C-alpha positions in Angstrom: 6.1 -8.6 -28.8 6.4 -10.0 -25.3 8.2 -13.3 -24.7 9.0 -15.3 -21.6 10.9 -18.5 -20.9 10.9 -20.6 -17.7 13.3 -23.3 -16.4 14.2 -25.0 -13.2 17.3 -23.6 -11.4 19.1 -24.5 -8.2 16.9 -23.8 -5.1 17.1 -20.7 -3.0 15.4 -19.6 0.2 15.6 -16.8 2.7 17.9 -17.3 5.7 16.9 -16.4 9.2 16.3 -12.8 10.0 19.0 -11.6 12.4 19.2 -8.7 14.8 21.7 -6.0 13.7 22.9 -5.1 17.1 26.3 -6.7 16.6 26.9 -4.5 13.6 26.0 -1.2 15.2 28.9 1.2 15.7 28.0 2.5 19.1 30.5 5.4 18.8 28.3 6.8 16.2 25.0 6.2 18.0 23.2 9.4 19.0 19.8 10.9 19.6 18.8 14.5 19.3 16.5 15.8 22.1 17.1 12.8 24.4 16.8 13.3 28.2 20.3 13.1 29.8 19.2 10.4 32.3 17.4 8.3 29.6 19.7 8.2 26.5 19.2 6.2 23.3 21.7 3.5 24.5 19.0 2.4 27.0 16.7 1.4 24.1 19.3 -0.1 21.8 22.4 -1.4 23.6 22.1 -4.7 25.4 21.6 -5.7 28.2 20.1 -2.3 29.0 17.5 -2.6 26.2 16.2 -5.8 27.7 15.4 -4.2 31.0 12.0 -2.6 31.1 13.1 -0.3 33.9 15.3 1.7 31.6 14.3 3.5 28.5 14.9 6.3 26.0 12.9 9.5 26.7 12.6 12.8 24.9 13.6 16.0 26.7 12.0 19.3 25.6 9.1 18.0 23.5 7.8 14.8 22.0 10.2 14.6 19.1 13.2 12.3 18.8 15.8 11.9 16.0 17.9 8.7 16.4 21.0 8.3 14.3 22.4 4.7 14.0 25.7 4.1 12.2 26.7 0.5 11.2 30.1 -1.0 11.0 29.5 -2.2 7.5 26.9 -1.8 4.7 23.7 -3.7 5.7 20.4 -4.6 4.2 17.5 -3.8 6.5 14.6 -6.2 6.6 12.4 -5.0 9.5 12.2 -2.8 12.6 10.5 -3.0 15.9 9.8 -0.5 18.7 8.6 -1.4 22.2 7.1 1.2 24.6 5.2 0.2 27.7 3.5 3.6 28.3 0.6 3.9 25.8 0.3 7.7 26.0 4.1 8.2 25.5 4.5 5.6 22.7 5.5 6.8 19.3 2.8 6.9 16.6 5.1 6.5 13.6 8.7 6.3 12.5 10.1 8.1 9.5 13.2 6.4 8.2 16.1 8.0 6.4 18.9 6.1 4.6 22.5 7.4 4.8 21.4 11.0 5.7 24.0 13.8 5.9 23.7 16.3 8.8 19.9 15.8 9.2 18.1 17.8 11.8 14.6 18.2 13.0 13.6 20.7 10.3 14.9 18.4 7.5 13.3 15.3 9.1 9.9 17.0 9.3 10.0 18.5 5.7 11.5 15.5 3.8 9.6 12.3 3.0 12.3 9.8 3.9 12.7 6.3 2.6 9.7 5.0 4.4 7.2 6.0 7.2 6.2 3.2 9.5 2.8 3.8 11.2 2.6 2.0 14.5 -0.5 0.8 16.3 -0.7 0.9 20.1 -0.7 -2.9 20.1 2.4 -3.2 17.9 4.3 -0.8 20.2 3.2 -2.5 23.4 4.3 -5.9 22.1 7.4 -4.7 20.3 6.1 -6.3 17.1 8.4 -6.7 14.1 7.3 -4.5 11.2 8.7 -5.5 7.7 10.2 -2.7 5.7 10.1 -2.1 1.9 13.2 -4.2 1.6 14.1 -3.0 -1.9 14.7 0.5 -0.5 17.0 -0.6 2.2 19.7 -2.6 0.3 22.7 -0.4 1.0 22.5 1.2 4.5 25.5 2.6 6.3 23.6 5.0 8.6 19.9 5.0 9.5 18.1 8.0 10.9 14.8 7.4 12.8 12.5 10.4 13.3 9.7 10.3 15.9 7.4 13.2 15.3 4.8 12.5 18.1 3.2 10.1 20.4 -0.3 8.7 21.1 -1.0 10.8 24.1 0.2 14.0 22.5 2.5 14.2 25.6 5.6 16.4 25.8 7.6 13.2 26.5 8.0 10.3 24.1 9.3 7.0 25.7 10.9 4.0 23.9 11.9 1.0 25.9 13.5 -0.9 23.0 14.3 -0.2 19.3 15.9 -2.8 17.1 16.4 -3.5 13.4 16.9 -6.8 11.5 18.6 -8.0 8.4 18.0 -11.0 6.2 20.3 -13.0 3.9 19.5 -15.5 1.1 21.0 -18.9 0.5 20.2 -22.2 -1.3 17.2 -24.2 -0.1 13.7 -24.4 -1.9 12.1 -25.1 -5.2 12.5 -22.3 -7.7 11.8 -21.2 -11.2 13.9 -18.8 -13.3 11.9 -16.8 -15.7 13.1 -14.3 -18.3 10.6 -11.5 -19.3 10.6 -8.8 -22.0 11.5 -5.9 -19.8 9.9 -3.0 -21.8 6.4 -4.5 -21.7 6.2 -6.5 -18.5 8.5 -4.6 -16.1 6.0 -1.8 -15.2 3.3 -4.4 -14.1 5.6 -6.9 -12.4 7.4 -4.7 -9.9 5.4 -3.1 -7.0 8.2 -0.8 -6.0 10.1 1.6 -8.3 13.6 0.2 -9.0 16.6 1.9 -10.5 18.2 -0.5 -13.1 21.0 1.7 -14.2 24.3 0.0 -15.2 22.7 -3.5 -14.8 22.6 -3.1 -11.0 22.1 -6.2 -8.9 18.9 -5.9 -6.9 17.7 -8.4 -4.2 14.3 -9.1 -2.7 12.0 -7.0 -4.9 8.3 -7.0 -3.9 6.3 -8.5 -6.8 3.0 -7.4 -8.1 1.1 -10.5 -6.9 2.9 -11.1 -3.6 6.1 -10.0 -1.8 8.9 -12.5 -1.8 12.7 -12.7 -2.2 14.4 -12.8 -5.5 17.6 -11.7 -7.3 17.2 -9.6 -10.5 19.8 -9.0 -13.2 18.8 -6.3 -15.6 19.9 -6.8 -19.2 19.4 -4.5 -22.1 15.7 -5.5 -22.8 15.1 -8.4 -20.4 14.8 -9.0 -16.7 15.7 -12.4 -15.1 14.4 -13.3 -11.7 14.7 -16.3 -9.4 11.3 -16.9 -7.9 10.5 -19.1 -4.9 7.4 -21.2 -5.4 
């Protein structure tokens, strides 16, 4: 039978989302098919990325494959891309976590961790797009594949590309609830989660709404700290 218990616990809340630029290892930053006069550093490294007169541009065709290496393991929360030329703006981003020797053939054929579809308005404004946070908990390198642009032009242009992380700390009213894992787990979690070896998992998207939590998987129970 299913059982559940609830009690008040010390408060938690999500800290501010922060730009990951300070944690990028620029020695490992590269982009395949970049134009020599418009490299990927123009779109990521400050202060160049803040100047709309410089940008990343593709060379032979519209595809780009950006590889970003971080100085430490990070948890990606969101990503944003800004492009001021509508016909050259990327239509989508396919994200790969910790890829090994990925090229254009692999990027096109494989599914990746997440594909982010971008509207022309989002790209023009550089809007922040949340990621499926549970999938981006342990990122050392990130590959971003751009397969095409809105104008079907031979040249894709990106003025700025940035990623963010989020951390969690004490702060709001919470409830801690223990559920019977075997019965309730399939309907509680929106994303598929690997609970092998009682892994510690943060910020799982819930069935009824996405919010931050920490989960500790026991033998037949799951315990989450839920912000209310």
